[in-house]
N, C-alpha and C positions, 0 to 999 in steps of 0.2 A: 650506924652502918645501914640499918633498914631504910632510914630516910634517904641516904645517899643512893641506895639501890633503887628506891622508888623514883627519885629524881632522874636517874639514868634511864629507867624504863620509860618514864613520861617523855623525856627528851628523845629517846629512840622512837617512840610512837609518833611524836610530832615530826621528826625528821623523815621517818618512813612515810607518813601521810603526805608530807611535802613532796617527797620524791615521786610518790604515786601520782599526785596531782600534776607535777611537772611532766611526767611521762605521758600524760593525756594531752599535753599541749604540743602543737606542731613545732618542729625545730626550724623549718623554713618559713620565712615571711617575705612579703612584698610591699613596696611603697610605690605608688604611681600617681602622678598629677599631670593635668593637661590644661593648656591655654590656647586661645586663638589670637594670632598676631596679624596686624595689617601690614604685611611685608611680603616680599617675594620669598618662596621656599628656599631658593638657592642662596639668597643673602642670609637667611636665618641659619641655614646649614653651615655656611662658611663661618659665621660668627660663633656658633656653638662648638664647632669642631676645632677651634683654635684655642688651646689652653691659655694663651696669653691674654685672651679677653675675659677669662673667668673672674679675675679680681674686680672687674668692672660691674659685675652683676650678682656674684655669689653671696648668699646670705651669710656664709661662713666667713667671707672676707670682711663683711661689715661687722661681724661679731668680734673679729680678731684683726683689726686694721694694721697692727704692727707686724703681722706675720710676713715671713719672707718666702719667696718662691724661686726655685732653681729649675730651669727647663732643660730637657734633653736636646740632642742634636736636631730632633724634629719636634715642633711644638703644635703642629696642626695635622689632622688626618690620621690614618692608620699608622701605628708605630710611634705616635707622639707620646711624650711623657713629661712629668714634672714631679718635684717633691716640694713639701712645705714644712715650715717650722714656725710655731707660734706659741704664745703664752696660753691661749685657750684651746686652740686646735691641736696643740702638741706637734707631733711629727707624723708624716705619712707620705704616700706617693699615689699617683694615679696614672694610668696609661690607657691609650685607645687601642683596643685589641682588634677591632674591626670597624671599617668605615667604607661604605659603598659609594661615597661621593654624591649621593642623591638624597636619601632619606633616613638611612639607618646608621647608628653609631653605637658601638658597644665599648664599655670601659671596665677596667678592673681597678679597685680601690683597696689600698692597704693602709690600715690605721695601726701604726707601730704599737705592738703590745696589746692591741684591742680586737684584732681579727681582720677579715677581708670581706669584700662584697663585690658583686658585679652590677654595674649600672648600664642603662640603655636609654637611647633617644630615638624617637621616630618623628620625622618632620615631613608633613604631607600637605598638598593643596586642600583647601576647604572651600565651602560656598562663599559667594560674595567677595571673591578675590582675597580671601584670608588664608593664613597658614596655620594648620593645627600642629602644635608642638606637644609631644608627650615625653615626660622625663620620669624614669623609674629606676628602682634597683631591687635586687634579690639578695637575701642573705640568710644565714643560719645562726642560731644561738645554741651553745652547749646546754646540757640538761639543767644545770643549776641556775641558768639565766633566762630560761624561756619565759618566765613571768614578766620579763622586761619588754617583750615584743610589742605590746600595745603602746607603751610609753615611747618606745623608739619610733614606731610608726607615726605617732602623733607629732613628735618633735621633728623627725625628718620630713614628714609630709608638709609641715609648716615651713620648713626651710626651702623645700622644693617650690612651694607656692610663691614664696617671697622671691626666690631666684627667677622663676618664670615671669613674675610680674615685672621684675627689673629688666629682663630681656625684652619684654614687650615694650616697656617705656623707652628703652634705648633704641630698639629697632624702629619704632614708630616715630621717633624724633629724627631719624635719618631720612634723607631724600631717597625715594625709590630709584631704582636703576632707570636710566633714560630709555625712551621707546626703542624697540627692536629695529635695527636698520636692516632693510631687505634689499637685496640686489637681484636683478635678472641676469643670469649667467648662461654660458654655453658649457656643457660638460661632455667629455668624450667617454664612450663606452669602453669598459675594460673587462677582460676575462677574470672571473672570480670563482671562488669555491665557498659555499655557505652551508650552514646547518639550520634548517627551519624547525622551530619548536613552538608549541602552544603552552603557556604557563601563566600563573597568577602574577599580578604586578609585584607582589611582595618578594617574588623569587627573581625579579630582574635586578640582580646584584652583580658585584664584581666577580664572584665565584662562577656564576653562570657564564658570563662573557669570557673570562679567562680560560675556563675549561674547554669551551667551544673553539676559541682561537688556538689553544694548544693542540687540540685534536686535529684541526685543519692543517696546522704546520707540520704535525707528525705525518699526516697523509701526504703532504707535498714533498717531504723529505728534502733532498738537495735543492728542489725548486723553491724552497723557502728563501733562498738567497735572491730570488728574482721577484720578490714582493714589490709592487709598483705604487702602493699608496698606504696610508695609515689604515688600521683596522676600522671596519664600519659595520653597521647593522641596518637591515631593511625592516621597516615596521609595517607588516602586511595587514594586521588587524589590531584595533585598539577598542576593547569592549569596556566602556565605562560602567555599564550597569552591573556586570559580573566581575569587573576589575581583572580581566584577563587580556592577554595579548598574544599575537602570533608574530614572532620575531626571528629574523635570520641573521645572526652574526656572520660576517664574511671577510675574506681576505682576497685581495686582488693580486694575481701573480701571473707572470709569463710562464705558462706550463702547457703541455700537451695532454696531461692526464684528463680522463673522461669523467671522473667522479664515481660514486657508487650509490648504494641504496640510501645511505645516510648523508654523505657529503655530496651535494649537487654542484655541478658546474653550470655557470651562467654568464651573462654579460650585463654589466651595469647600464643604466639609462644613458642614452646618447641624445643630446639635443638641448632644449631649453629647460631651465630649472630656476626656481626661486631659492635664494640662499640667505640664511641668517647665521651669525656667529655668536656662540654662547661662551662667556668667560666665567670660570669658577664652578667647579663640581660638574656633575652630570645631569642636573635637573634642568632639562630643556623645555619644560612645559610652556614657559612664556614665549619661547621662540616658535614652538609649534602652533600655539594659539594665534600669534601674530601672522605667521605664514598662511594659516588657514583663512583668517579674516581678510588678509591682503588679496589672496587668490579670489575669494568670492566678490570682494568689492571692486576688483579691477577686471573682471570678466575672464579670468583664467580657468582652465579646466584641468583637473588632475588626471594624468594618464598612466599612473602607476603608483607604487608604494613609496612613501617618503623614506629617506635614509639619513643616518647620522654618521659622520666621520670623526673618530676619536684621535685628534691630532696629538694630544699629550699622553705620554705613557706614565701612569701613576707610579710605576715602580722606579722611574728615574726622576720624577718631580713630585715630592710629597706635599708640596704647598697647593692645596685645592684651589686657591684663588688664581693660580696661574694655568689651570687646566683649560684647554680650548676644545670645543666641540662645534663642528660645522653641521648645520641642518639644511637639507635639500628637499624640495618638492618638485617632482617632474610635472611639467605643465605644457599646455598649448592654449591659444586664445580661442575660446568658444568651441565650435565644431570644426575649426580650421585644422587642416593637416600640416600646415606650414608652421614651423617654429618661429617664435617671436625673435626679433633681433635682440641680442644681449645689450645690457647697459654698457657704456664706455668707461674704462677700456674693457673689451671683451676678455673673458677669463676662462681659461682651461681649468675649471675648478677641481676636476678629479685628478689632475696631475700631481705628482709628488711635490 
């Protein structure tokens, strides 16, 4: 009996020491990997935010090629979901909990019987016309399993690196989007109400725009029925060094209200403008760069802030590849006060 008692005491000491050691280890851990891809940010975003493309590049799909996938009603963008079932991957599900249509995607992953974790993506322009892609996830382990964190980080990190390498290979084998088409158009000034804010680039997301548009509509009240065009935003300042911007989300409406300290009343540009159309998401960097270069090369002079018109409502069209954004630069030729004649056919671009 003494031997058994000693064995129990020894085991208790070992277990106690193990638990004390476990308690010193952090419960939460992170895995994050990054790669640069020679492709347009908008194209990479559209590719990654569509769950139906994941079997094409995921290391887990390569590991379990016989796995089956069932997609929800939405397979791309915010609200998208799918489930999987496989011999190696077992069963689980993943959903996109947040997607701003430009650079940020957040996911929630459930491994049936094994726990949950939150994933995230950040897709942003990089030097030399490259796109920087960051893929990561955050998770927690229960007390008895915290010792496994390092092994999980190494295994998952390797899977992330392989997946990102596959995305790079797939994207760089695709043809880049054709050159941006630019038109010279005539636009008509319209009465609008806007909220001007200065903020960091990372905060230029759907929440920022939606909250401003909702606030303006609430201010307009019954006049919200008299909206004359799709929601838009004026970009007054774009500070690349500090990655900050001064942006004014606006709604054009037939109303006699005068605005207030926060919501200002104004009139949109009237006259000549350069126009480009972006398809897929909200990353319009390529269109802005093309418009800026075209303006300089052809003797145009900017006479105000550029603006974007968000033709597609993401709440009614979840497929990011179908989203349309029109980008405008108000211009004149050189020092001339006379607007340039628009390209044929002349277009009343700001009309609904």
